[in-house]
MITIPA-839448 format. One line per field, with one value per residue (C-alpha): residue number from 1; x, y, z. Coordinates in nm, 2 decimals, decimal comma, padded with zeros to 4 digits. Example, Ala and Ser with C-alpha at 12.3 -4.5 7.8 and 13.67 -1.06 7.14 Angstrom:
BEGIN
n [1	2]
u [01,23	01,37]
v [-00,45	-00,11]
w [00,78	00,71]
END
This chain:
BEGIN
n [1	2	3	4	5	6	7	8	9	10	11	12	13	14	15	16	17	18	19	20	21	22	23	24	25	26	27	28	29	30	31	32	33	34	35	36	37	38	39	40	41	42	43	44	45	46	47	48	49	50	51	52	53	54	55	56	57	58	59	60	61	62	63	64	65	66	67	68	69	70	71	72	73	74	75	76	77	78	79	80	81	82	83	84	85	86	87	88	89	90	91	92	93	94	95	96	97	98	99	100	101	102	103	104	105	106	107	108	109	110	111	112	113	114	115	116	117	118	119	120	121	122	123	124	125	126	127	128	129	130	131	132	133	134	135	136	137	138	139	140	141	142	143	144	145	146	147	148	149	150	151	152	153	154	155	156	157	158	159	160	161	162	163	164	165	166	167	168	169	170	171	172	173	174	175	176	177	178	179	180	181	182	183	184	185	186	187	188	189	190	191	192	193	194	195	196	197	198	199	200	201	202	203	204	205	206	207	208	209	210	211	212	213	214	215	216	217	218	219	220	221	222	223	224	225	226	227	228	229	230	231	232	233	234	235	236	237	238	239	240	241	242	243	244	245	246	247	248	249	250	251	252	253	254	255	256	257	258	259	260	261	262	263	264	265	266	267	268	269	270	271	272	273	274	275	276	277	278	279	280	281	282	283	284	285	286	287	288	289	290	291	292	293	294	295	296	297	298	299	300	301	302	303	304	305	306	307	308	309	310	311	312	313	314	315	316	317	318	319	320	321	322	323	324	325	326	327	328	329	330	331	332	333	334	335	336	337	338	339	340	341	342	343	344	345	346	347	348	349	350	351	352	353	354	355	356	357	358	359	360	361	362	363	364	365	366	367	368	369	370	371	372	373	374	375	376	377	378	379	380	381	382	383	384	385	386	387	388	389	390	391	392	393	394	395	396	397	398	399	400	401	402	403	404	405	406	407	408	409	410	411	412	413	414	415	416	417	418	419	420	421	422	423	424	425	426	427	428	429	430	431	432	433	434	435	436	437	438	439	440	441	442	443	444	445	446	447	448	449	450	451	452	453	454	455	456	457	458	459	460	461	462	463	464	465	466	467	468	469	470	471	472	473	474	475	476	477	478	479	480	481	482	483	484	485	486	487	488	489	490	491	492	493	494	495	496	497	498	499	500	501	502	503	504	505	506	507	508	509	510	511	512	513	514	515	516	517	518	519	520	521	522	523	524	525	526	527	528	529	530	531	532	533	534	535	536	537	538	539	540	541	542	543	544	545	546	547	548	549	550	551	552	553	554	555	556	557	558	559	560	561	562	563	564	565	566	567	568	569	570	571	572	573	574	575	576	577	578	579	580	581	582	583	584	585	586	587	588	589	590	591	592	593	594	595	596	597	598	599	600	601	602	603	604	605	606	607	608	609	610	611	612	613	614	615	616	617	618	619	620	621	622	623	624	625	626	627	628	629	630	631	632	633	634	635	636	637	638	639	640	641	642	643	644	645	646	647	648	649	650	651	652	653	654	655	656	657	658	659	660	661	662	663	664	665	666	667	668	669	670	671	672	673	674	675	676	677	678	679	680	681	682	683	684	685	686	687	688	689	690	691	692	693	694	695	696	697	698	699	700	701	702	703	704	705	706	707	708	709	710	711	712	713	714	715	716	717	718	719	720	721	722	723	724	725	726	727	728	729	730	731	732	733	734	735	736	737	738	739	740	741	742	743	744	745	746	747	748	749	750	751	752	753	754	755	756	757	758	759	760	761	762	763	764	765	766	767	768]
u [00,00	00,13	00,08	00,02	00,12	00,10	00,44	00,49	00,36	00,47	00,37	00,30	00,45	00,27	00,30	00,69	00,63	00,40	00,69	00,92	00,74	00,67	01,07	01,03	01,32	01,60	01,80	02,20	02,28	02,69	02,88	03,11	03,35	03,42	03,29	03,47	03,40	03,56	03,85	03,97	03,93	04,13	04,40	04,41	04,42	04,66	04,90	05,23	05,04	04,91	05,30	05,43	05,20	05,33	05,69	05,58	05,40	05,73	05,94	05,74	05,72	06,10	06,08	06,27	06,08	06,27	06,29	05,87	05,95	05,88	05,47	05,51	05,59	05,38	05,07	05,10	05,15	04,79	04,66	04,80	04,64	04,33	04,34	04,44	04,20	03,84	03,98	04,00	03,66	03,57	03,73	03,61	03,23	03,23	03,37	03,13	02,87	02,99	03,00	02,75	02,54	02,20	01,90	01,61	01,22	00,90	00,78	00,36	00,47	00,79	01,16	01,38	01,70	01,77	02,01	02,00	01,91	01,61	01,45	01,13	00,90	00,62	00,89	00,89	01,21	01,46	01,73	01,94	02,22	02,54	02,28	02,32	02,00	01,98	01,71	01,51	01,26	00,97	01,00	00,69	00,73	01,07	01,27	01,65	01,98	02,15	02,49	02,44	02,75	02,82	02,58	02,59	02,93	02,79	02,90	02,65	02,39	02,03	01,71	01,46	01,12	00,83	00,70	01,04	01,29	01,58	01,78	02,01	02,35	02,32	02,41	02,16	02,46	02,20	01,81	01,59	01,33	01,06	01,02	00,84	01,05	01,01	01,21	01,40	01,68	01,75	01,50	01,67	01,84	02,18	02,13	02,04	02,32	02,61	02,89	02,86	02,71	03,02	03,33	03,67	03,97	04,27	04,47	04,79	05,00	05,36	05,45	05,22	05,21	05,58	05,53	05,26	05,51	05,82	05,58	05,39	05,82	05,86	05,54	05,65	05,98	06,00	05,81	06,01	06,34	06,26	06,18	06,49	06,72	06,56	06,66	06,99	07,05	06,87	07,19	07,40	07,34	06,98	06,62	06,60	06,82	06,73	06,38	06,53	06,82	06,51	06,23	06,50	06,57	06,18	06,08	06,31	06,25	05,86	05,87	05,56	05,67	05,70	05,31	05,15	05,42	05,30	04,94	04,97	05,18	04,84	04,59	04,85	04,87	04,41	04,41	04,63	04,46	04,13	04,23	04,29	03,93	04,07	03,87	04,06	03,83	04,14	04,37	04,70	04,61	04,80	05,11	05,01	04,96	05,29	05,41	05,28	05,48	05,11	04,86	04,56	04,30	03,96	03,97	03,54	03,55	03,92	04,10	03,76	03,51	03,25	03,02	02,93	02,81	02,65	02,77	02,68	02,37	02,42	02,10	02,26	01,88	01,65	01,32	01,36	01,23	01,61	01,50	01,16	01,36	01,58	01,30	01,16	01,51	01,54	01,22	01,19	01,58	01,64	01,89	02,04	02,39	02,59	02,51	02,14	02,17	02,34	02,10	01,80	01,96	01,89	01,60	01,46	01,12	01,04	00,75	00,87	00,67	00,49	00,75	00,66	01,01	01,24	01,67	01,88	02,22	02,50	02,87	02,90	02,65	02,75	02,43	02,05	01,74	01,34	01,08	00,81	00,49	00,45	00,80	01,05	01,34	01,58	01,95	02,17	02,57	02,91	03,02	03,24	02,96	02,68	02,81	03,15	03,18	03,00	03,16	03,06	03,27	03,11	03,31	03,63	03,52	03,50	03,75	03,84	03,57	03,31	03,04	02,72	02,56	02,19	02,05	01,72	01,51	01,21	01,26	01,21	01,42	01,42	01,51	01,84	01,99	02,00	01,80	01,87	01,94	02,00	02,00	02,28	02,03	02,22	02,51	02,55	02,86	02,99	03,25	03,42	03,56	03,92	03,94	04,16	04,44	04,44	04,76	04,99	04,85	04,98	05,38	05,37	05,29	05,54	05,79	05,81	05,89	05,50	05,39	05,05	04,80	04,43	04,14	03,84	03,54	03,53	03,68	04,04	03,96	03,72	04,07	04,34	04,16	04,14	04,49	04,67	04,51	04,68	05,03	05,01	05,22	04,97	05,03	04,70	04,55	04,14	04,07	03,74	03,94	04,12	03,99	04,01	04,31	04,56	04,84	04,72	05,06	05,20	04,93	04,98	05,28	05,31	05,02	04,95	04,61	04,31	03,94	03,64	03,72	03,44	03,43	03,57	03,87	03,91	03,98	04,19	04,42	04,44	04,53	04,73	05,00	04,97	05,11	05,34	05,47	05,36	05,23	04,84	04,63	04,33	04,08	03,78	03,47	03,19	02,96	03,20	03,49	03,40	03,57	03,84	03,82	03,86	04,13	04,35	04,64	04,48	04,15	04,06	03,75	03,53	03,23	03,04	03,11	02,87	02,76	02,95	03,28	03,28	03,22	03,46	03,76	03,98	04,06	03,70	03,84	03,55	03,59	03,57	03,93	04,22	04,48	04,49	04,65	04,98	04,99	04,81	05,14	05,36	05,22	05,24	05,59	05,60	05,43	05,61	06,01	05,98	05,82	06,11	06,41	06,19	06,17	06,51	06,53	06,27	06,41	06,76	06,70	06,45	06,73	06,98	06,84	06,67	07,06	07,18	06,89	06,99	07,36	07,31	07,16	07,57	07,78	07,78	07,72	07,50	07,26	07,40	07,09	06,81	06,49	06,51	06,88	06,69	06,44	06,67	06,85	06,55	06,30	06,67	06,76	06,44	06,12	06,13	06,39	06,13	05,79	05,93	06,12	05,85	05,63	05,90	05,86	05,99	05,92	06,15	06,04	06,05	06,29	06,32	06,15	06,06	06,17	06,54	06,56	06,46	06,69	06,96	07,01	06,92	07,12	07,50	07,39	07,25	07,56	07,78	07,57	07,63	08,01	08,10	07,88	08,08	08,39	08,24	08,18	08,54	08,72	08,41	08,59	08,93	08,96	08,73	08,44	08,20	07,80	07,70	08,05	08,01	07,64	07,75	08,01	07,70	07,46	07,70	07,84	07,42	07,33	07,69	07,63	07,22	07,34	07,59	07,31	07,08	07,36	07,34	06,93	06,98	07,23	07,25	07,12	06,85	06,76	06,56	06,75	07,06	06,90	06,73	07,04	07,20	06,95	06,89	07,25	07,25	06,97	07,15	07,49	07,30	07,12	07,47	07,64	07,36	07,10	07,32	07,11	06,81	06,96	07,17	07,46	07,87	08,16	08,38	08,73	09,02	09,14	08,76	08,72	09,01	08,87	08,56	08,67	08,84	08,51	08,37	08,63	08,63	08,25	08,25	08,43	08,25	07,92	08,07	08,23	07,89	07,69	07,91	07,97	07,56	07,47	07,68	07,58	07,19	07,27	07,40	07,10	06,82	06,98	06,92]
v [00,00	00,34	00,67	00,99	01,23	01,57	01,71	01,96	01,71	01,38	01,03	00,98	00,78	00,50	00,47	00,46	00,16	00,02	00,08	-00,15	-00,35	-00,45	-00,41	-00,13	00,08	00,24	-00,02	-00,04	-00,24	-00,21	-00,40	-00,13	-00,35	-00,74	-00,98	-01,14	-01,50	-01,38	-01,18	-01,50	-01,69	-01,51	-01,46	-01,83	-01,99	-01,77	-01,93	-01,90	-02,01	-02,33	-02,34	-02,30	-02,57	-02,81	-02,77	-02,82	-03,14	-03,27	-03,16	-03,37	-03,64	-03,65	-03,62	-03,32	-03,15	-02,88	-02,63	-02,61	-02,40	-02,15	-02,28	-02,10	-01,73	-01,81	-01,92	-01,59	-01,35	-01,52	-01,46	-01,08	-01,00	-01,13	-00,94	-00,66	-00,66	-00,73	-00,42	-00,27	-00,32	-00,23	00,07	00,18	00,09	00,28	00,59	00,50	00,54	00,85	00,98	00,79	01,02	01,21	01,38	01,64	01,47	01,55	01,35	01,44	01,82	01,81	01,84	01,55	01,48	01,10	00,86	00,82	00,44	00,52	00,67	00,47	00,42	00,77	00,98	01,32	01,48	01,86	01,85	02,18	02,22	01,95	01,72	01,36	01,22	00,90	00,71	00,75	01,01	01,26	01,59	01,74	02,10	02,31	02,27	02,19	02,15	01,73	01,65	01,26	01,17	00,91	00,69	00,78	00,95	01,28	01,59	01,81	01,95	01,83	02,06	01,84	02,01	01,91	01,57	01,41	01,19	01,20	00,92	00,83	00,85	01,18	01,54	01,89	02,13	02,39	02,48	02,30	02,10	01,87	01,53	01,19	00,89	00,63	00,35	00,23	-00,03	-00,33	-00,13	00,22	00,29	00,28	-00,08	-00,16	-00,09	-00,10	-00,24	00,11	00,37	00,30	00,54	00,35	00,54	00,23	00,24	00,50	00,35	00,34	00,08	-00,16	-00,12	-00,21	-00,53	-00,69	-00,64	-00,81	-01,10	-01,19	-01,24	-01,46	-01,66	-01,75	-01,81	-01,99	-02,32	-02,45	-02,32	-02,47	-02,85	-02,77	-02,68	-03,04	-03,21	-03,12	-03,14	-03,46	-03,65	-03,46	-03,48	-03,77	-03,72	-03,59	-03,32	-03,24	-03,16	-02,93	-02,74	-02,70	-02,54	-02,34	-02,16	-02,18	-02,02	-01,73	-01,59	-01,59	-01,18	-01,25	-01,01	-00,74	-00,73	-00,82	-00,47	-00,30	-00,31	-00,29	00,04	00,21	00,09	00,19	00,56	00,51	00,51	00,82	01,05	00,91	01,06	01,38	01,36	01,27	00,99	00,78	00,67	00,53	00,29	00,41	00,80	00,87	00,76	01,02	01,24	01,21	01,23	01,55	01,84	02,10	02,15	02,29	02,47	02,57	02,93	02,90	02,66	02,61	02,90	03,08	02,90	02,91	03,17	03,50	03,77	04,09	04,43	04,66	04,69	04,99	05,10	05,25	05,33	05,42	05,37	05,04	04,84	04,68	04,50	04,40	04,24	04,08	03,92	03,77	03,63	03,50	03,38	03,21	03,05	02,94	02,70	02,81	02,83	03,04	03,37	03,35	03,24	03,51	03,74	03,50	03,58	03,94	03,97	03,61	03,72	03,98	04,03	03,97	04,00	03,76	03,54	03,38	03,19	03,16	03,06	02,94	02,96	02,73	02,79	02,78	03,07	03,26	03,41	03,38	03,53	03,58	03,67	03,91	03,95	04,30	04,43	04,17	04,01	04,05	03,89	03,88	03,70	03,85	04,19	04,03	03,83	04,08	04,39	04,33	04,76	04,94	05,13	05,27	05,49	05,16	04,89	05,07	05,09	04,77	04,66	04,45	04,31	04,02	04,20	04,07	04,31	04,32	04,39	04,45	04,34	04,42	04,11	03,76	03,44	03,22	02,89	02,96	03,27	03,54	03,82	04,11	04,47	04,48	04,78	04,78	04,93	04,76	04,61	04,36	04,34	04,05	03,90	03,61	03,44	03,33	02,99	03,01	02,81	02,96	03,11	02,85	02,54	02,78	02,88	02,47	02,41	02,62	02,53	02,16	02,27	02,22	02,42	02,58	02,70	02,87	02,80	03,01	03,09	03,42	03,73	03,90	04,20	03,97	03,67	03,95	04,11	03,71	03,62	03,97	03,91	03,58	03,69	03,50	03,61	03,61	03,59	03,62	03,52	03,57	03,23	03,42	03,54	03,23	03,07	02,68	02,72	02,87	02,69	02,57	02,40	02,74	02,91	02,65	02,68	03,01	03,16	03,06	03,20	03,12	03,36	03,28	02,91	02,71	02,30	02,14	02,43	02,29	02,00	02,10	02,30	01,95	01,77	01,99	02,04	01,64	01,63	01,84	01,56	01,73	01,52	01,71	01,67	01,90	02,07	02,12	02,13	02,18	02,02	02,19	02,09	01,69	01,67	01,77	01,55	01,31	01,41	01,46	01,18	01,30	01,48	01,64	01,78	01,86	01,71	01,98	02,02	01,88	01,58	01,49	01,63	01,37	01,09	01,14	01,24	01,00	01,25	01,37	01,58	01,53	01,85	02,06	02,21	02,25	02,24	01,86	01,86	01,88	01,63	01,42	01,47	01,42	01,08	01,02	01,08	00,86	00,57	00,61	00,71	00,34	00,12	00,19	00,14	-00,14	-00,30	-00,34	-00,56	-00,76	-00,75	-00,82	-01,16	-01,23	-01,12	-01,35	-01,62	-01,63	-01,59	-01,89	-02,08	-02,01	-02,05	-02,39	-02,52	-02,51	-02,67	-03,02	-02,92	-02,92	-02,59	-02,51	-02,33	-02,49	-02,32	-02,28	-02,16	-01,86	-01,82	-01,68	-01,47	-01,31	-01,26	-01,09	-00,87	-00,86	-00,89	-00,73	-00,41	-00,39	-00,35	-00,08	00,11	00,12	00,28	00,59	00,96	01,06	01,36	01,35	01,48	01,20	01,16	00,90	00,60	00,38	00,04	00,14	00,31	-00,01	-00,21	00,02	-00,06	-00,42	-00,54	-00,47	-00,67	-00,91	-00,97	-00,92	-01,25	-01,44	-01,40	-01,50	-01,80	-01,89	-01,81	-02,03	-02,32	-02,31	-02,33	-02,56	-02,75	-02,71	-02,77	-03,03	-02,90	-03,08	-02,93	-02,79	-02,64	-02,50	-02,40	-02,25	-02,02	-01,91	-01,83	-01,55	-01,42	-01,41	-01,26	-01,04	-00,88	-00,82	-00,56	-00,40	-00,31	-00,27	-00,04	00,16	00,20	00,29	00,57	00,86	00,62	00,72	00,61	00,45	00,29	00,20	-00,03	-00,20	-00,31	-00,35	-00,57	-00,79	-00,83	-00,99	-01,21	-01,33	-01,39	-01,57	-01,85	-01,92	-02,00	-02,14	-02,23	-02,44	-02,73	-02,61	-02,45	-02,73	-02,52	-02,60	-02,40	-02,28	-02,41	-02,14	-02,14	-02,13	-01,82	-01,64	-01,72	-01,59	-01,26	-01,27	-01,26	-01,01	-00,81	-00,85	-00,83	-00,49	-00,41	-00,52	-00,40	-00,02	-00,07	-00,19	00,05	00,33	00,22	00,15	00,48	00,67	00,46	00,52	00,93	00,95	00,80	01,00	01,31	01,20]
w [00,02	-00,09	00,13	-00,05	00,24	00,29	00,15	00,47	00,68	00,60	00,72	01,08	01,33	01,29	00,96	00,95	01,26	01,00	00,69	00,93	00,95	00,61	00,52	00,32	00,45	00,34	00,46	00,38	00,06	00,06	00,27	00,43	00,59	00,52	00,78	01,08	00,97	00,60	00,77	00,93	00,62	00,38	00,65	00,75	00,38	00,21	-00,01	00,21	00,47	00,20	00,15	00,50	00,60	00,31	00,46	00,75	00,68	00,51	00,83	01,02	00,82	00,84	01,25	01,25	01,49	01,61	01,30	01,30	01,55	01,21	01,24	01,54	01,38	01,10	01,34	01,53	01,17	01,09	01,47	01,47	01,11	01,21	01,51	01,36	01,09	01,30	01,50	01,22	01,15	01,40	01,46	01,10	01,16	01,46	01,29	00,98	01,20	01,36	01,01	00,84	00,71	00,80	00,65	00,71	00,65	00,75	01,02	01,20	01,07	01,19	01,07	01,18	01,10	01,03	00,91	00,57	00,68	00,85	00,59	00,43	00,13	00,06	00,36	00,29	00,24	00,20	-00,06	-00,03	-00,22	-00,21	-00,09	-00,22	-00,32	-00,09	-00,23	-00,57	-00,49	-00,71	-00,65	-00,53	-00,51	-00,63	-00,85	-00,88	-01,11	-01,00	-01,13	-01,21	-01,31	-01,02	-01,22	-01,59	-01,64	-01,80	-01,62	-01,77	-01,50	-01,52	-01,45	-01,24	-01,20	-00,99	-01,10	-01,20	-01,05	-00,85	-00,92	-00,60	-00,54	-00,77	-00,65	-00,57	-00,75	-00,67	-00,56	-00,29	-00,33	-00,12	-00,27	-00,19	-00,15	-00,46	-00,36	-00,13	-00,03	-00,34	-00,59	-00,62	-00,92	-00,77	-00,59	-00,96	-01,11	-00,79	-01,03	-01,24	-00,95	-00,76	-00,76	-00,71	-00,68	-00,79	-00,43	-00,45	-00,25	-00,40	-00,11	-00,17	-00,50	-00,46	-00,25	-00,48	-00,73	-00,53	-00,38	-00,73	-00,85	-00,53	-00,59	-00,99	-00,89	-00,54	-00,61	-00,88	-00,74	-00,39	-00,55	-00,81	-00,48	-00,27	-00,53	-00,63	-00,23	-00,17	-00,41	-00,18	00,17	00,16	00,21	00,56	00,59	00,19	00,32	00,57	00,42	00,13	00,36	00,50	00,17	00,07	00,41	00,44	00,03	00,20	00,32	00,55	00,78	00,56	00,44	00,82	00,89	00,61	00,72	01,08	01,03	00,77	01,02	01,33	01,15	01,05	01,46	01,55	01,26	01,41	01,75	01,59	01,47	01,12	00,94	00,68	00,36	00,25	00,44	00,25	00,20	00,47	00,24	-00,09	00,16	00,26	-00,10	-00,23	-00,35	-00,41	-00,24	-00,40	-00,14	-00,21	-00,03	00,08	00,33	00,40	00,45	00,60	00,78	00,49	00,67	00,59	00,71	00,53	00,67	00,40	00,16	-00,07	-00,26	-00,58	-00,78	-00,50	-00,77	-00,60	-00,21	-00,21	00,12	00,00	-00,34	-00,07	00,14	-00,21	-00,22	00,10	00,12	-00,23	-00,21	00,14	00,22	-00,19	-00,06	00,20	00,02	00,07	00,44	00,55	00,34	00,50	00,83	00,79	00,61	00,64	00,84	00,62	00,33	00,00	-00,33	-00,52	-00,68	-01,00	-01,07	-00,93	-01,03	-00,82	-00,79	-00,94	-00,94	-01,30	-01,39	-01,09	-01,02	-00,88	-00,96	-00,91	-01,15	-00,90	-01,06	-01,25	-01,16	-01,38	-01,35	-01,00	-01,05	-00,72	-00,87	-00,95	-01,07	-01,31	-01,41	-01,41	-01,46	-01,54	-01,78	-01,50	-01,32	-00,93	-00,64	-00,43	-00,64	-00,55	-00,15	-00,12	-00,30	-00,01	00,00	-00,10	-00,28	-00,53	-00,73	-00,73	-01,09	-01,25	-01,57	-01,73	-01,90	-01,78	-01,77	-02,01	-01,86	-01,64	-01,85	-01,71	-01,90	-02,13	-02,05	-01,68	-01,48	-01,15	-00,88	-00,52	-00,39	-00,14	00,09	00,26	00,49	00,53	00,88	00,83	01,05	01,37	01,22	00,86	00,89	01,11	00,87	00,55	00,73	00,82	00,45	00,33	00,59	00,43	00,12	-00,03	-00,33	-00,21	-00,47	-00,38	-00,60	-00,56	-00,72	-00,60	-00,72	-00,73	-00,46	-00,22	-00,20	-00,23	00,10	00,27	00,17	00,27	00,57	00,57	00,47	00,14	-00,13	-00,46	-00,83	-00,93	-01,23	-01,33	-01,47	-01,64	-01,86	-01,96	-02,30	-02,42	-02,66	-02,37	-02,24	-01,92	-01,84	-01,81	-01,66	-01,34	-01,34	-01,31	-01,09	-00,75	-00,67	-00,95	-00,90	-01,11	-01,09	-01,30	-01,13	-01,48	-01,41	-01,07	-01,22	-01,51	-01,24	-01,14	-01,38	-01,55	-01,21	-01,29	-01,58	-01,52	-01,26	-00,90	-00,62	-00,62	-00,25	-00,36	-00,02	-00,06	00,06	-00,20	-00,46	-00,70	-00,55	-00,64	-01,00	-00,89	-00,53	-00,79	-01,00	-00,73	-00,59	-00,24	-00,11	00,19	00,24	00,67	00,78	00,74	00,38	00,15	00,06	-00,25	-00,12	00,18	-00,04	-00,25	-00,01	00,08	00,39	00,59	00,89	01,14	01,35	01,03	01,11	00,87	01,12	01,13	00,76	00,90	01,15	00,79	00,63	00,98	01,02	00,60	00,67	00,97	00,77	00,52	00,61	00,88	00,66	00,42	00,66	00,84	00,48	00,37	00,66	00,51	00,18	00,26	00,38	00,04	-00,12	00,03	00,04	-00,33	-00,45	-00,16	-00,30	-00,66	-00,61	-00,42	-00,71	-00,90	-00,50	-00,50	-00,10	00,19	00,21	00,57	00,68	00,91	00,93	01,36	01,25	01,05	01,30	01,53	01,32	01,12	01,48	01,66	01,31	01,09	01,26	01,60	01,55	01,25	01,43	01,72	01,44	01,21	01,51	01,58	01,51	01,14	01,00	00,73	00,38	00,15	-00,09	-00,40	-00,50	-00,25	-00,42	-00,47	-00,14	00,00	-00,22	-00,20	00,16	00,15	-00,16	-00,04	00,26	00,12	-00,12	00,16	00,33	00,04	-00,05	00,36	00,32	-00,02	00,13	00,44	00,23	00,08	00,43	00,54	00,20	00,22	00,62	00,60	00,87	01,02	00,86	01,26	01,26	00,93	01,01	01,34	01,14	00,88	01,13	01,30	00,99	00,88	01,26	01,21	00,88	01,02	01,30	01,12	00,89	01,18	01,34	01,00	01,04	01,37	01,37	01,51	01,83	02,01	02,37	02,23	01,92	02,18	02,42	02,13	01,94	02,29	02,41	02,07	02,04	02,44	02,32	01,99	02,23	02,45	02,27	02,08	02,42	02,59	02,38	02,10	02,16	02,02	01,76	01,62	01,66	01,83	02,01	01,77	01,75	01,86	01,43	01,30	01,60	01,44	01,03	01,20	01,33	00,99	00,80	01,08	00,94	00,55	00,60	00,70	00,44	00,16	00,30	00,29	00,01	-00,12	-00,01	-00,15	-00,45	-00,48	-00,27	-00,57	-00,88	-00,78	-00,69	-01,05	-01,16	-00,97	-01,11	-01,42]
END
């Protein structure tokens, strides 16, 4: 049964209750976060877990039970991953509830702000500028322009009048209306074409993309390499030792800990930002923000609070009752935009003229208007659009303020096009309120070497009045004078303040900056910022901005204050720099393990390691320090390529380890070392080289790093001396101790020389 409620009364509480009982509610058709059951499944049944389980089974069959210790690490990694992801799910779910969109409805004659998932069929909803249509609705009163680009791909704005259908997923870009909900839940347009309607931006994470490439390569190489190594070792040392040796090689090639570390650090980063009232809608956005070199700020709502105060109304032509005209605007276009809100606060209670047609404000038109019975049309908008050539002393007097001109024409509007023969009859003077922390935020951004671009739809004079108060050096351009054939790339390089910018021009400015190899962040709060937000590498909006902007942005500032921007940049730098440092520890192991596995395909000797031995060095020189170091403060500016930066540190240590192992194998062959003596010598050299790299990464030492370093070395020495039976190690003979010390000096020399050569070569490469 359908209801036909009065549009000024809405449904009764009893009717809403019946709708709930019938299930005719606009319930959430999207799964916001993965279920706990699926989280457990996807973390348990991974390729690497199955591979490790297969290796463990083979080791179990040859009764080398202590070498199953690595499964404890695998199990811990899996449990930590599950706990972390479940915690992340619950945290994100809570944040989504806090940030959940609400909409204004009429029920029993009262306006109520309710969750979009509490809307029922036939509800009466009030939509205004910036609102997203939350359910297919029919306009009952009013007229609006909508942007359906999210669901149709067409960027053109469409006028919708009484009786027209508003499609869920579209946005109101001008005007306001009262509408009746026509579809809910799965019956909505966006639910039927959800695969096309959803805007999904590809994950923009250099770290994640690099890790995925590394894992793909390893996954392709590891199994055939392991099988070949097993058969090669089988002919050298027999079945049992071949299984243990090939297991050690395969396990050490898997950078599982790095994947866990990466997701953990990004998750912790999101939690830290949440405590600063920053909602992260893209887990990896802090990384992309940390890499930004250019920040584009929409002036209104970002540098300013977004609210306006009407400080003066100058009457140019006394034939017209300006107060009554403005009352007519206020009564007809209430809630149209922030300018109209300022007018309404002064004239909203007065009686105006009889309005026969209204033209809501549009950021592309830069004006709004009304037709008044027997009096013609009144147009309120930007001077540059409506009367650019008219001279008057009032414009000079208020050149540092935000002004709108009030025009009159005897002709009527044709659709939304301004009428001909307009005359200036009044000037409205407004003042923006600057955000409390705007200057400090801008000073920080500039001090970090980031380029700031101010983009606004306002005129040059009002924009400069704000920027002068913020002590911003300005090279300004009026974008209304820029044609399609002008070189936009050259313009964005030469100017830092862009006025009279249309929504599509904001997007084009971002595209031009990116085309010049800049990493661009865009901060905006309005529906006219959506195109630019979607195009930017990083996007920021505020909680009290438009729904359109909030939905697209990767980061939403829940307190609607841009003072949090420095915190986001710092958090991103901490994350990227620390992951870069910790990543080289993991990839050192992966690199030397792969090189050794390939080398031993051609050497007629047994592989010198067992899984339990490599677990010792991995835990003390990689696992524990990487997690601790990854959580340190680190505000260093990000430089270079992540892949190159990681491997420039990991390859010298990996090659050093491989060379020292080969020298050890040579001496083992010449002096007939036992397999356990060879293993002991090899594991000591791996540990020693690992601590050299760790020293380099920790230097200069803080109290925490020094304590960490000494503790790890102490544990390593303790295990070598007192737990050698567990790790299948032996005490070295005097000759072997002397050899070990000699190899330590050689390792240090090789590591130092290789590090110098790599840094030199890569520095030359980066300068090209």
